C-alpha positions in Angstrom: 135.0 -89.6 193.4 135.7 -86.7 195.5 138.8 -86.3 194.3 137.4 -85.8 190.9 134.5 -82.7 192.5 138.1 -81.7 193.7 139.9 -81.5 190.3 136.7 -80.7 189.4 136.3 -77.3 191.8 140.2 -77.0 191.3 139.7 -76.6 187.3 136.6 -73.4 188.0 138.9 -72.0 190.2 141.2 -71.6 187.8 139.1 -70.9 184.6 137.6 -68.1 187.2 140.5 -67.1 188.1 142.5 -67.1 184.7 140.5 -67.4 181.3 137.1 -64.9 182.6 138.8 -61.9 183.1 139.3 -62.3 179.6 136.9 -64.1 178.1 133.7 -62.1 180.5 134.2 -59.1 178.9 133.7 -60.4 175.8 130.5 -62.4 176.6 129.4 -59.5 177.6 129.7 -57.6 174.7 128.2 -59.9 173.1 125.6 -60.2 174.3 124.7 -56.3 174.7 125.5 -56.7 170.6 123.0 -59.4 169.8 120.4 -57.1 172.4 121.1 -53.9 170.6 120.6 -55.6 167.4 117.4 -56.9 168.0 116.3 -53.3 169.6 117.3 -52.0 166.2 115.6 -54.1 164.4 112.6 -53.3 166.4 113.0 -49.5 166.1 113.4 -50.2 162.0 110.5 -52.4 161.6 107.9 -49.8 163.5 109.7 -46.7 161.4 108.8 -48.9 158.6 105.3 -49.2 159.1 104.5 -46.0 160.4 106.2 -45.0 157.2 104.7 -47.1 154.9 100.9 -46.3 157.0 101.7 -42.5 155.8 101.9 -42.8 152.8 99.3 -44.8 152.2 96.8 -42.2 154.6 98.0 -39.2 151.8 97.4 -41.4 148.8 93.3 -42.5 149.7 93.2 -38.7 150.4 94.7 -37.3 147.3 92.5 -40.7 145.2 89.6 -39.5 147.4 90.2 -35.8 146.9 90.4 -36.4 143.1 87.9 -38.7 143.3 85.1 -36.4 144.7 86.2 -33.1 142.6 85.7 -35.7 139.3 82.5 -37.7 140.5 81.6 -35.4 142.8 78.7 -32.5 142.2 80.0 -29.4 140.3 81.2 -29.1 137.4 84.0 -31.5 136.1 86.5 -32.4 133.4 87.9 -35.1 131.5 91.1 -33.8 133.6 89.6 -34.8 137.2 87.8 -37.3 136.1 91.9 -38.9 133.8 94.0 -38.2 137.4 91.4 -39.3 139.8 91.1 -42.9 137.7 95.0 -42.9 137.9 94.2 -42.5 141.9 91.9 -44.7 142.1 94.6 -47.3 141.3 97.4 -45.5 142.4 95.8 -46.0 146.3 95.1 -49.6 145.4 98.7 -50.3 144.5 99.2 -48.5 146.9 97.4 -50.5 149.5 98.9 -53.8 147.5 102.3 -53.4 147.9 103.0 -51.8 150.8 105.5 -54.5 153.0 105.2 -53.9 156.5 102.2 -53.1 157.0 100.6 -55.8 154.9 99.6 -57.8 157.6 96.8 -54.8 159.0 95.5 -54.9 155.9 95.2 -58.1 154.8 93.0 -58.4 158.3 91.2 -55.3 157.7 90.8 -56.3 154.1 92.4 -53.0 152.9 91.9 -53.4 148.7 88.8 -55.1 149.6 87.0 -51.7 151.8 88.7 -49.4 149.0 87.3 -50.8 146.1 83.7 -51.6 147.5 83.7 -47.9 148.2 84.4 -46.9 145.1 83.2 -49.1 142.8 79.5 -48.2 145.2 80.4 -44.4 144.1 81.2 -45.3 140.8 77.9 -46.5 140.0 75.5 -44.7 141.7 77.3 -41.4 142.5 76.1 -41.6 145.7 78.7 -39.0 147.1 78.0 -38.8 151.0 78.1 -42.4 151.5 81.1 -42.2 149.5 82.6 -39.8 152.3 81.3 -42.1 154.9 82.9 -45.4 153.2 86.0 -43.2 153.5 85.9 -42.4 156.2 85.2 -45.6 157.9 88.8 -47.1 156.1 90.7 -43.6 157.1 88.9 -43.9 160.8 90.0 -48.7 161.5 93.4 -47.4 159.1 94.0 -44.9 162.2 93.8 -47.1 164.8 95.6 -50.2 163.0 98.4 -46.8 162.5 97.6 -45.9 167.1 97.7 -49.8 168.3 101.2 -49.4 166.4 102.9 -46.3 168.6 101.3 -48.2 172.0 
């Protein structure tokens, strides 16, 4: 049995002496490549989420502004109402077609909150209530976006 360990010791020494100088750097390159790939993937996902949040903020803000212009206090035109309806639908589609931030949007039930705020505004024309609902939605979205950065 001790002769077996002696051969094993010699084989390990030969491996370290002859094979490892060539294989060691290759193993290091493979491990480094794996680590770099994982890091790049994490950065890509984070960048995708940031971009999607940015697009969502912009779309919701445009829709909110158009709806306030079309249905809030003051004089309105048919064009204002058409644009508001178009942007309301665009906002809902933007909420629903986000891929990278879909879990965050689902968790906060963003689609439902947006539609509830929009339909309540359409029903009662309470622009202050709509403004409050919009601010609440945006605050929650900002909180989710801030969690990404940390």
